[in-house]
C-alpha positions, -999 to +999 in steps of 0.1 A: -441-072-322-403-076-321-404-068-281-432-092-276-413-119-294-382-112-274-404-115-243-415-148-252-380-159-259-373-151-222-402-169-211-390-201-227-357-196-210-373-192-178-395-221-182-364-242-190-347-230-157-382-236-136-383-271-151-348-279-141-355-266-106-387-287-104-366-318-115-342-310-088-368-308-061-386-337-076-419-318-080-440-319-111-431-291-133-466-277-138-469-268-100-436-248-103-444-231-136-477-218-123-461-204-090-433-191-113-459-172-133-473-158-102-438-143-092-432-130-129-467-113-127-450-089-102-424-078-128-433-051-150-416-064-181-441-094-182-472-074-169-484-067-205-483-106-214-520-118-214-538-150-228-561-146-257-587-172-252-591-178-289-554-184-292-552-209-265-583-229-281-570-227-317-532-226-312-524-245-281-554-269-276-554-289-310-517-299-308-519-308-270-548-330-276-536-346-308-503-355-291-522-369-261-542-391-283-509-405-301-495-413-266-525-431-252-526-468-259-557-478-277-554-511-263-556-497-229-582-472-238-604-499-250-596-519-219-606-492-194-633-477-217-662-479-192-639-462-164-627-435-189-664-426-203-679-426-169-654-400-158-653-382-191-691-376-194-715-384-162-688-373-137-684-340-155-720-335-156-725-345-121-697-322-110-712-292-132-747-298-116-731-297-077-710-267-085-741-248-099-761-256-070-735-246-043-724-214-063-760-203-065-765-208-029-733-189-016-727-161-042-751-132-040-771-126-074-755-158-089-781-176-111-783-214-117-773-207-154-743-190-142-735-218-118-737-243-147-714-218-166-689-220-138-694-260-135-686-265-170-655-243-167-639-260-137-652-296-140-625-310-163-592-321-147-559-315-164-542-348-171-507-332-179-502-325-141-516-359-128-496-382-153-463-361-147-467-369-110-478-405-114-448-413-138-425-398-111-440-421-084-446-457-090-483-464-097-501-491-116-503-488-153-542-489-153-541-456-131-522-437-157-541-452-186-575-441-172-563-407-163-547-403-200-580-416-215-602-393-194-584-363-202-591-369-239-628-368-235-636-346-204-625-315-220-650-320-247-680-326-224-672-298-199-669-274-231-703-286-244-718-279-209-701-246-209-716-237-245-750-246-235-749-226-202-733-196-221-762-196-247-789-199-219-774-169-201-772-147-235-805-158-248-823-161-216-838-194-227-829-231-220-850-261-231-837-294-218-850-316-246-835-294-272-804-291-251-801-329-247-805-335-285-779-308-294-755-324-268-754-359-285-754-342-319-723-321-310-707-353-298-715-375-326-707-352-353-676-340-335-664-376-337-675-383-373-658-350-386-626-361-368-626-397-384-636-381-418-606-355-417-583-383-403-591-407-433-581-378-457-548-373-441-543-412-439-547-413-477-523-385-481-497-402-460-505-437-474-505-430-511-492-397-519-452-393-528-445-378-494-410-375-478-402-377-441-401-340-437-434-336-454-449-363-431-437-347-402-452-313-412-485-330-420-487-344-385-487-306-373-512-295-399-537-325-391-550-314-356-556-279-369-578-290-397-598-314-376-604-287-350-612-259-376-638-280-396-656-291-366-658-258-351-668-242-384-701-264-383-706-256-346-696-292-335-670-303-309-635-296-323-620-313-292-638-345-299-628-343-337-591-340-327-594-368-302-612-393-325-590-382-355-559-386-334-567-420-320-575-432-354-544-420-370-523-431-340-535-468-346-524-465-382-490-452-376-469-483-385-488-484-420-490-448-429-456-435-417-420-446-426-396-456-398-377-423-403-409-403-402-418-422-368-384-416-353-383-379-363-419-370-354-416-385-320-384-363-312-401-332-328-433-337-311-421-342-277-401-310-276-429-290-292-454-302-267-431-297-239-427-260-248-463-255-253-473-270-218-445-249-203-461-218-220-495-224-209-488-231-173-464-203-169-490-179-185-518-192-161-497-177-131-490-145-151-530-137-152-534-133-117-531-092-118-555-089-146-580-113-129-577-094-095-583-060-114-618-069-128-633-071-092-665-051-088-686-048-057-674-082-042-644-077-019-611-096-023-618-115+011-652-125-001-641-138-035-613-158-018-638-175+005-662-184-024-632-198-042-619-219-014-655-233-006-660-242-043-625-257-043-633-278-015-667-289-030-651-297-064-623-319-045-651-337-024-674-344-055-647-360-075-637-382-046-672-392-040-677-398-076-643-419-079-652-440-048-689-445-060-677-455-094-657-484-077-687-497-058-709-493-091-682-513-109-683-542-085-720-543-086-721-543-125-694-571-125-721-595-116-738-589-150-711-579-175-675-584-179-654-555-167-615-549-168-611-550-130-643-565-109-627-554-077-609-520-080-610-517-041-606-482-026-570-473-031-569-467-068-602-448-070-590-427-039-558-416-059-577-410-091-600-389-074-573-369-057-555-366-090-581-339-100-559-309-108-575-281-132-555-265-158-555-247-192-589-258-206-605-243-173-587-209-176-592-208-214-630-214-210-633-187-184-614-161-203-635-168-235-667-155-215-679-124-235-676-090-218-709-082-228-744-101-230-758-075-253-746-041-265-741-020-234-751-048-210-720-063-190-718-101-187-731-109-151-704-120-124-678-124-150-651-111-127-659-135-099-661-166-123-626-156-135-612-153-099-630-185-087-614-204-117-579-191-110-580-200-074-593-235-083-564-240-106-541-228-081-555-247-052-557-281-070-523-276-086-505-268-056-525-284-028-534-316-045-504-318-066-478-316-039-497-340-016-506-367-044-472-382-042-472-385-005-507-401-009-494-427-034-465-437-012-487-439+019-510-462+003-484-486-010-503-498-041-497-532-055-496-534-094-515-566-104-499-564-139-469-584-150-438-564-141-424-545-172-390-561-169-405-596-172-425-584-201-395-571-217-377-604-214-404-623-228-410-599-258-371-599-265-370-639-263-400-640-287-384-616-310-349-634-310-367-669-315-387-655-342-357-641-361-337-675-359-364-694-372-371-670-402-333-672-409-335-711-407-367-716-427-361-690-456-323-693-460-312-726-444-276-736-443-270-711-472-271-681-447-241-695-428-219-693-460-221-654-457-199-642-428-220-613-420-252-632-418-234-660-399-224-633-372-259-622-371-273-657-366-247-666-338-254-633-320-290-642-320-282-678-308-264-664-279-292-638-271-318-663-272-298-685-247-293-658-222-330-647-225-342-684-221-321-686-188-335-652-178-371-666-181-363-700-165-347-683-132-370-655-133-340-634-135-338-599-154-314-576-171-303-562-136-278-590-132-245-577-123-226-595-152-248-584-178-251-548-166-214-547-164-213-559-201-234-533-213-215-506-194-184-517-211-202-516-246-213-479-236-176-470-229-168-485-263-195-464-280-181-434-262-145-442-276-161-445-311-176-410-307-140-398-296-127-413-327-152-399-350-146-365-336-108-368-344-116-380-379-139-352-384-107-328-382-091-347-413-097-331-446-103-363-463-135-372-447-169-357-453-185-343-422-220-355-434-207-391-433-192-385-399-226-372-387-242-402-401-221-426-380-224-404-350-262-408-354-260-446-359-239-445-324-267-425-308-294-450-320-272-479-308-269-462-273-305-453-272-312-492-280-290-504-253-302-481-225-339-488-232-334-524-237-314-531-205-327-501-184-293-485-178-294-452-162-266-428-170 
């Protein structure tokens, strides 16, 4: 146990090194981690590390989905709800059907049920890779929002297809009417359970005497409770986490204190970073175990089947994405849609951003070894290998070419530029603050020197913002940027002074740390507000 723990410590160090290499090369880190895992699989020290499917589903999946739900903007999710749901449900089902037919046609002794099983496994794209790349290359906000929203729901729909296909193979029976009813039942009940559990935790946060530490820990417990309760009753644990996470995310300003919000963001960001890193590295480490499970099919044949299915998968998503654009233009004649003319560039990029990841591999590994006692599960080894190759091909091939495609198409973002939005928001905040002081305290506020300084600072800031709005100027102006750089130098001098004071016996170190934290928060505000890069 101790040696295994040390190995995982080494893996985390390797992840940090590979992510730094990815940043240096300007490549999405999931690609580098998977390739790094492939190399590590050749090292004997890490050869015994394998993925337990139940561990992935229960330990990794709930927090990753929950954090994704908290990151998604509910406003953007609702705005693009039709595009998101179309890719999360109809496109996943269409992809599963196409893969089922192709796999049955090209692979010997591969039944239609096995084809649907494979389709359910490899149909959901992994949004971590896509959004990581999209954030590195400038793309319209709508594209990122749709990709993030899709990732919350497509895992659930694909796992439901997988579950029904697996039941059909094991029992040898499949009734379309019963499956359809169960499909919607699993979805609806999964969502309801997530909302109910979310309401319980909302009540705990809202009305129980919690502390910031308790609230942060509760956020870690919540997704596991949602997932476990739903799976216990054989409903969708994924949808339970997603629906409950979206609900609690919309209530964060009410149920969490400002300290809890700041602390939870920092803790969750680093926790999810490590989880994602481990998962993608472990994907690469699985290659030897997958290859060793070959039976009568040769390695060359398996590679051929995998490449054909990978190509079919990519083409199917592209066709569905471009088809969805045409369908949106047609439906815009009858209903109000977010974008009545999406064109072909955005759908093409969204279709190309269909990299597969952890959910696909976990689903494949969760296939049982035996259908019945003594009877091996048919074609399990080839399904595992195809899944691994699909993940590798889509991550490396599509992942490396996606930035080039985005740059080549030269997308035009129809949204108001973020800097203009920021200036407008800050102007409204400053104006509202001055009105509040004048209305509630009037001239009395100017008798207090500290409040007077605040009033004067807000007045100056409002004047600068008003000029920026009138002249369409932004905070990239040379004079203002130089002023903020001087302020940052001043903060650095204050840090130096605090470090010197900390060596004096008459000052408490906890108090010094308090002011160091305040300086850190102030620097964060300046760098975020004025977009200053260090």
